[in-house]
C-alpha positions as CSV (number, residue, x, y, z in Angstrom):
1,M,-16.8,26.3,4.7
2,Q,-14.0,28.0,5.8
3,S,-10.7,26.5,4.6
4,S,-9.1,25.6,7.7
5,K,-12.3,24.2,8.7
6,A,-12.5,21.9,5.4
7,R,-8.8,21.0,6.3
8,T,-10.0,19.8,9.6
9,F,-13.0,17.3,8.6
10,L,-10.7,16.1,5.7
11,T,-7.7,14.9,7.3
12,Q,-10.4,14.1,10.3
13,L,-11.8,11.5,8.0
14,F,-8.8,10.6,6.5
15,D,-8.0,9.0,10.3
16,V,-11.0,7.3,10.3
17,A,-10.0,5.2,7.5
18,V,-6.5,4.7,9.0
19,S,-8.0,3.9,12.7
20,T,-10.2,1.6,11.3
21,A,-7.5,-0.3,9.7
22,D,-5.7,-0.5,13.4
23,P,-4.6,-4.1,13.6
24,M,-5.2,-4.2,17.0
25,Q,-9.0,-3.6,16.1
26,V,-9.7,-6.8,13.6
27,I,-7.0,-9.5,14.8
28,A,-8.3,-11.0,17.9
29,Q,-11.7,-12.0,16.5
30,H,-9.7,-13.7,13.8
31,L,-7.6,-15.5,15.6
32,P,-8.8,-19.2,16.8
33,E,-7.5,-20.5,20.3
34,K,-4.1,-20.9,20.2
35,P,-2.9,-24.2,19.8
36,D,-1.5,-26.6,21.9
37,G,2.2,-27.4,21.0
38,R,4.7,-25.7,18.8
39,V,3.4,-22.2,17.5
40,I,5.5,-20.1,14.9
41,V,4.5,-16.6,14.0
42,I,6.3,-14.9,10.5
43,G,5.1,-11.9,9.2
44,A,6.0,-9.1,6.8
45,G,4.6,-5.7,5.4
46,K,4.0,-1.9,7.0
47,A,1.2,-3.6,9.7
48,S,3.3,-6.4,10.8
49,A,4.5,-5.4,13.7
50,R,1.5,-3.7,15.0
51,M,0.0,-7.3,13.8
52,A,2.3,-8.6,16.1
53,E,2.0,-7.3,18.8
54,A,-1.6,-7.6,18.7
55,V,-1.1,-11.4,18.4
56,E,0.7,-11.3,21.7
57,Q,-2.0,-9.4,23.3
58,A,-4.1,-12.1,22.6
59,W,-2.3,-15.2,22.3
60,G,1.1,-13.8,25.4
61,P,4.3,-14.5,24.2
62,C,5.2,-16.3,21.2
63,E,8.2,-17.7,19.0
64,G,8.8,-15.5,15.5
65,L,10.2,-13.3,13.4
66,V,8.2,-10.5,11.7
67,I,10.3,-7.7,8.9
68,T,8.8,-4.1,8.9
69,R,9.5,-1.3,7.4
70,Y,12.6,1.5,9.0
71,G,10.2,3.3,12.3
72,Y,7.6,0.9,12.4
73,G,8.6,-1.4,14.4
74,R,6.6,-2.0,17.7
75,P,7.6,-3.4,21.5
76,T,6.4,-6.8,21.2
77,Q,7.5,-8.7,24.0
78,T,9.3,-12.2,22.1
79,I,8.2,-11.8,18.3
80,E,11.8,-10.6,17.1
81,I,11.2,-7.3,15.1
82,V,13.2,-6.4,12.4
83,E,13.1,-3.6,10.4
84,A,14.6,-3.3,6.5
85,A,14.1,-0.6,3.8
86,H,10.9,0.3,1.8
87,P,10.4,0.4,-1.3
88,V,13.5,-0.6,-2.2
89,P,15.1,-3.2,-0.6
90,D,18.7,-3.4,1.2
91,D,20.8,-5.9,3.2
92,A,18.7,-6.4,6.8
93,G,15.6,-7.2,4.8
94,E,17.9,-10.2,3.1
95,V,18.8,-10.8,6.3
96,A,16.3,-11.5,8.5
97,T,14.4,-13.1,5.1
98,K,17.4,-15.7,5.4
99,R,16.8,-16.2,9.0
100,M,12.7,-16.4,8.3
101,L,13.0,-19.4,6.3
102,D,15.7,-21.2,8.2
103,L,13.5,-21.0,10.7
104,L,10.3,-22.3,8.8
105,A,12.5,-25.5,7.8
106,T,12.5,-26.0,11.4
107,A,8.6,-26.8,11.4
108,G,7.2,-29.8,11.2
109,D,3.9,-31.9,11.5
110,G,1.9,-30.8,14.2
111,D,3.4,-27.3,14.4
112,F,1.5,-24.5,13.5
113,V,2.4,-20.8,11.8
114,L,0.8,-17.8,12.3
115,A,1.3,-15.7,8.6
116,L,0.5,-12.3,9.4
117,I,1.1,-10.1,5.4
118,S,0.7,-6.7,4.4
119,G,1.3,-4.1,2.1
120,G,5.0,-3.4,2.2
121,A,5.7,-7.4,2.1
122,S,7.2,-7.4,-1.2
123,A,10.5,-4.7,-0.9
124,L,10.9,-6.1,2.7
125,L,10.7,-10.4,2.5
126,V,14.5,-10.3,-0.3
127,Q,15.8,-13.4,-1.4
128,P,16.7,-13.1,-4.6
129,V,16.7,-16.6,-7.0
130,A,20.0,-18.3,-8.4
131,G,22.1,-16.2,-10.3
132,L,20.7,-12.5,-9.1
133,D,22.2,-10.4,-5.8
134,L,20.3,-7.8,-4.1
135,Q,21.8,-5.3,-6.3
136,D,19.3,-6.4,-9.0
137,K,16.5,-6.9,-7.2
138,R,17.0,-3.0,-6.1
139,A,17.3,-2.0,-9.7
140,V,14.0,-4.0,-11.2
141,N,12.5,-2.8,-8.2
142,A,13.6,1.0,-8.7
143,A,12.8,0.7,-12.6
144,L,9.8,-0.8,-12.2
145,L,8.0,2.0,-9.5
146,S,9.0,4.7,-12.0
147,S,7.4,2.4,-14.6
148,G,4.2,3.6,-14.2
149,A,3.1,-0.6,-13.8
150,P,0.1,-1.1,-11.9
151,I,0.7,-2.9,-8.2
152,D,-0.5,-6.6,-9.6
153,A,1.6,-6.5,-12.8
154,M,4.7,-5.1,-10.5
155,N,4.1,-8.0,-7.8
156,T,3.9,-10.4,-10.5
157,V,8.1,-9.9,-11.5
158,R,9.0,-9.4,-8.1
159,K,7.4,-13.3,-7.4
160,H,9.7,-14.5,-10.6
161,L,12.7,-13.0,-9.2
162,S,12.3,-14.2,-5.7
163,R,12.5,-17.4,-3.6
164,V,9.5,-16.6,-1.2
165,K,7.1,-15.4,-2.8
166,G,4.1,-16.8,-4.7
167,G,3.5,-19.3,-2.5
168,Q,7.3,-19.8,-1.6
169,L,6.9,-18.8,2.2
170,A,4.3,-21.2,2.4
171,A,6.1,-24.2,0.9
172,A,9.1,-23.7,3.0
173,A,6.5,-24.3,6.0
174,Y,4.9,-27.7,4.8
175,P,3.7,-30.0,6.4
176,A,3.2,-27.7,9.5
177,K,-0.5,-25.9,9.4
178,M,-0.8,-22.7,8.5
179,L,-3.3,-19.5,8.8
180,A,-2.0,-16.0,7.3
181,L,-3.6,-13.2,8.0
182,M,-3.8,-10.0,5.2
183,I,-4.4,-6.7,5.4
184,S,-4.9,-6.0,1.7
185,D,-3.5,-2.7,0.1
186,V,-4.3,-4.0,-3.4
187,P,-7.5,-3.4,-5.4
188,G,-9.8,-5.9,-5.6
189,D,-8.5,-7.7,-2.6
190,D,-6.5,-10.3,-4.4
191,M,-4.6,-12.0,-1.7
192,A,-2.4,-13.4,-4.3
193,F,-0.8,-9.6,-4.6
194,I,-1.0,-8.7,-1.3
195,G,3.0,-8.5,-0.3
196,S,3.1,-10.3,-3.7
197,G,1.2,-13.7,-1.8
198,P,4.3,-15.1,-0.3
199,T,1.2,-17.3,1.3
200,V,-1.0,-17.7,-2.1
201,G,-0.2,-19.7,-5.3
202,D,0.0,-18.3,-8.3
203,A,-0.8,-19.7,-12.1
204,S,1.5,-17.3,-14.1
205,G,4.8,-18.1,-15.4
206,A,7.9,-16.7,-15.7
207,D,6.9,-15.5,-19.3
208,D,4.7,-13.5,-18.2
209,A,6.9,-11.4,-16.4
210,L,8.8,-11.3,-19.0
211,A,5.9,-9.3,-20.8
212,I,5.3,-7.2,-17.9
213,L,8.7,-5.7,-18.7
214,E,7.8,-5.3,-22.4
215,R,4.6,-4.2,-21.8
216,W,5.4,-1.1,-19.6
217,Q,8.7,-1.0,-21.2
218,V,10.8,-1.5,-18.2
219,K,14.3,-1.6,-18.7
220,V,16.4,-4.1,-16.6
221,D,20.0,-6.1,-17.0
222,D,19.7,-8.4,-19.7
223,K,20.8,-10.8,-16.9
224,V,17.3,-10.3,-15.2
225,K,15.7,-11.8,-18.7
226,G,17.5,-14.6,-18.7
227,V,16.9,-15.7,-15.2
228,L,13.6,-15.1,-15.9
229,K,13.4,-17.4,-19.8
230,T,14.9,-20.1,-17.4
231,G,11.9,-20.4,-15.1
232,S,11.1,-19.8,-11.3
233,G,9.8,-21.7,-8.1
234,V,6.5,-19.7,-8.4
235,I,4.3,-22.6,-6.7
236,Q,0.9,-23.6,-8.5
237,P,-1.9,-23.6,-7.5
238,G,-3.6,-26.8,-6.0
239,D,0.4,-27.9,-5.1
240,D,0.5,-30.2,-2.4
241,R,2.6,-27.5,-0.3
242,L,-0.4,-25.2,-0.2
243,S,-2.7,-28.0,1.5
244,R,-2.3,-27.2,4.6
245,V,-2.4,-23.1,4.0
246,E,-5.8,-20.9,5.2
247,N,-5.6,-17.6,3.9
248,R,-7.7,-14.4,5.1
249,V,-8.3,-11.2,4.5
250,I,-9.1,-9.6,7.7
251,I,-8.4,-5.4,7.0
252,A,-9.8,-4.1,3.1
253,P,-9.6,-0.8,1.8
254,S,-13.8,-0.9,1.6
255,Q,-13.9,-1.2,5.4
256,S,-11.6,2.1,5.9
257,L,-14.0,4.0,3.1
258,E,-17.4,2.9,5.0
259,A,-16.4,4.0,8.1
260,A,-15.2,7.2,6.4
261,A,-18.4,7.6,4.7
262,D,-20.9,7.3,8.0
263,A,-18.7,9.7,9.9
264,A,-19.5,12.2,7.1
265,T,-22.9,11.4,6.7
266,E,-23.1,11.5,10.8
267,Q,-21.9,15.1,10.3
268,G,-24.8,16.0,7.5
269,F,-23.3,15.7,3.9
270,D,-24.3,13.5,1.5
271,V,-21.5,11.0,0.7
272,R,-21.0,8.7,-2.9
273,I,-18.3,6.3,-3.1
274,L,-16.6,5.9,-6.3
275,G,-14.7,2.8,-5.7
276,D,-12.1,1.1,-3.4
277,S,-10.0,-0.1,-6.6
278,I,-9.2,2.8,-8.9
279,E,-6.2,2.6,-10.9
280,G,-4.5,4.6,-13.1
281,E,-2.2,7.4,-13.7
282,A,-2.1,9.4,-10.6
283,R,-2.7,13.1,-12.9
284,D,-5.6,11.2,-15.5
285,V,-7.7,9.9,-12.3
286,A,-7.0,13.3,-10.7
287,A,-8.5,15.4,-14.3
288,A,-11.4,13.0,-14.1
289,Q,-12.3,13.7,-10.3
290,A,-11.5,17.4,-10.6
291,S,-14.4,17.2,-13.4
292,Q,-16.5,15.2,-12.0
293,A,-16.4,17.5,-9.1
294,L,-17.0,20.3,-10.6
295,E,-20.5,18.9,-13.0
296,I,-21.9,17.5,-9.1
297,Q,-20.9,21.3,-8.0
298,G,-23.2,23.0,-11.0
299,T,-26.3,20.3,-10.3
300,L,-26.3,21.7,-6.0
301,K,-28.6,24.2,-5.1
302,A,-27.9,27.1,-3.1
303,G,-28.3,26.1,0.7
304,G,-28.0,22.2,0.2
305,K,-26.5,18.9,1.4
306,P,-22.5,19.5,0.3
307,V,-21.3,16.7,-1.2
308,V,-18.1,14.5,-0.2
309,L,-17.0,11.9,-2.9
310,L,-14.5,8.7,-1.4
311,S,-12.1,6.8,-3.2
312,G,-9.6,4.1,-2.6
313,G,-7.2,2.5,-5.0
314,E,-3.8,2.3,-6.1
315,L,-2.9,5.0,-8.3
316,T,1.1,5.2,-10.4
317,V,3.0,7.8,-11.6
318,T,5.1,7.4,-14.8
319,R,8.4,9.2,-13.7
320,R,9.4,11.9,-16.2
321,G,11.1,14.6,-14.3
322,E,14.0,14.4,-11.3
323,G,11.1,16.0,-8.3
324,I,9.9,13.9,-5.4
325,G,6.9,12.7,-6.4
326,G,3.9,10.4,-4.9
327,P,1.1,9.4,-6.6
328,N,-1.4,11.1,-3.7
329,A,0.3,14.1,-4.0
330,E,0.5,14.0,-7.8
331,F,-3.2,13.6,-7.4
332,C,-3.5,16.7,-5.6
333,L,-1.0,19.1,-7.6
334,A,-3.1,17.7,-11.1
335,A,-6.7,18.1,-9.4
336,A,-5.5,21.6,-7.8
337,I,-4.5,22.4,-12.1
338,A,-7.7,21.2,-13.5
339,L,-10.0,23.3,-10.7
340,D,-8.3,26.5,-10.9
341,G,-9.5,27.6,-8.1
342,A,-13.3,26.7,-8.2
343,T,-14.9,28.2,-5.3
344,G,-15.9,25.6,-2.5
345,I,-13.9,22.1,-3.5
346,H,-11.4,21.0,-1.1
347,L,-10.0,17.8,-1.3
348,I,-7.6,15.4,0.1
349,A,-5.4,12.2,-1.0
350,C,-2.8,10.2,1.2
351,D,-1.7,7.3,1.6
352,T,-3.4,5.0,4.5
353,D,0.5,3.4,5.3
354,G,1.9,7.1,6.1
355,V,4.3,6.8,3.2
356,D,3.3,7.9,-0.5
357,G,6.2,6.9,-2.4
358,A,9.7,7.0,-1.7
359,A,9.0,10.0,0.9
360,E,7.6,10.5,4.8
361,V,4.7,12.1,3.6
362,A,1.6,10.3,3.7
363,G,0.1,13.4,0.8
364,A,-1.6,16.7,0.9
365,V,-4.5,19.0,0.8
366,V,-5.6,21.2,-1.7
367,T,-7.8,24.4,-0.8
368,P,-9.4,27.1,-3.4
369,D,-6.6,29.1,-3.1
370,T,-3.6,26.6,-3.4
371,L,-3.4,28.0,-6.9
372,T,-3.4,31.3,-6.3
373,R,-0.7,30.6,-2.7
374,A,1.5,28.6,-5.1
375,I,1.7,31.9,-7.6
376,E,2.4,34.2,-5.0
377,K,5.4,32.0,-3.6
378,G,7.2,32.0,-7.2
379,I,5.7,28.6,-7.6
380,D,4.9,27.4,-11.0
381,P,1.7,24.0,-10.7
382,Q,2.8,22.9,-14.4
383,A,6.4,22.6,-14.2
384,A,6.1,21.3,-10.7
385,L,3.4,18.5,-11.9
386,A,6.0,18.0,-15.4
387,N,8.7,17.5,-13.0
388,N,6.9,15.3,-11.1
389,D,7.8,17.7,-8.1
390,A,4.5,17.4,-5.8
391,H,5.8,17.0,-2.4
392,S,8.1,19.9,-2.8
393,F,5.3,21.6,-4.0
394,F,3.0,21.2,-1.4
395,A,5.7,21.2,1.3
396,R,6.5,25.2,0.3
397,L,2.5,25.6,1.2
398,D,3.0,24.1,3.9
399,D,0.0,21.3,3.1
400,Q,1.4,18.1,3.1
401,V,0.2,15.9,5.6
402,V,2.3,14.4,7.8
403,P,1.4,11.4,10.2
404,G,4.3,9.6,10.8
405,P,3.9,5.7,11.1
406,T,0.1,4.3,10.9
407,L,1.3,0.7,11.1
408,T,-1.5,-0.1,8.8
409,N,-1.5,0.2,5.0
410,V,-5.1,0.0,3.2
411,N,-4.0,1.7,0.2
412,D,-4.6,5.1,-1.1
413,F,-7.6,7.3,0.6
414,R,-9.0,10.4,-1.7
415,A,-11.9,12.6,0.0
416,I,-13.3,15.6,-2.1
417,L,-15.2,18.5,-0.5
418,I,-18.0,20.0,-2.8
419,E,-20.2,22.7,-1.4
420,P,-23.1,24.8,-3.7
421,V,-22.0,28.0,-4.3
């Protein structure tokens, strides 16, 4: 298959994965009849504005406040959409979160709160615990993002430095009844870690957060450690304030992978799903999957069906250099190096939210001539990888995938096309 056709095919699979996770396609089937009495809609995350738009399409105008990432707002009727910074929080997120807590404080017995939570809520819901300010939270967040720690570990720390995460947002709405609809971007779809679980109780303690900082060598101010040593307000499972909350995952990464698998199967490919919850260092997972692709190619008979390997999950990057990284781009660069120009193997790796790391780029495409084209342009692939500079590498080759805001978030999407040779 020509590289241009392979690129189109792989990009189409990514588009299928994203469109399958569009909140507008699924919200209505998970909503009850609009309750009588007062209804308050709140939310946070990269998909939350789209979710709010879908709610209003089903229920009509609603009172509410939703916080999403800059550029991810939607034209709702009466639910207010506030845009704030992600992945490192800013003043807009902090002010909006305070307003959300004030709104929930007016909810009472007999009222109904609909919470719309998706990936990104961890940075967008910002209300530091006593003793810390926004700058402290920003520093911790940046340190976590550079540490290589998995998402569940990062979110555990975030919970214990917050007044809204770890069930505290739900507790703020008590005694109102709450339904929380979630779009999962975490391996295993654990609701306690989607957006740091603002409506879900958490059994971890502040000492667990301290252990994570030590385990992943996350450098934080002594003030942060001191706050953690005094404990936190995270709500434990079984707390009465969670007794009126129903949490429900409505879109998961597995659904997007299965939809992409169906699309590839219909086109005559042999599809194998490696899993929707793969974690690990991006370059290590890339090397392993590249090796697997080469092994599979060695078993294919000439003229036989090409194979597509699909996988999802949340990879991480331990920052060693000063480049513009991102786990999907770094996966692609490391895979290109490991494949070393192998004929007949193409791949794509993108974040379904359209943002890989802190860059406004979803990811990249790799073709058999990726390294050759790079060298012709005077680009050293190994040096780029060592400097965590994968985005710059693929930008110079015009191999980036830039969809813009996708309005959803079901984690990473990877597809490797393997043709017989």
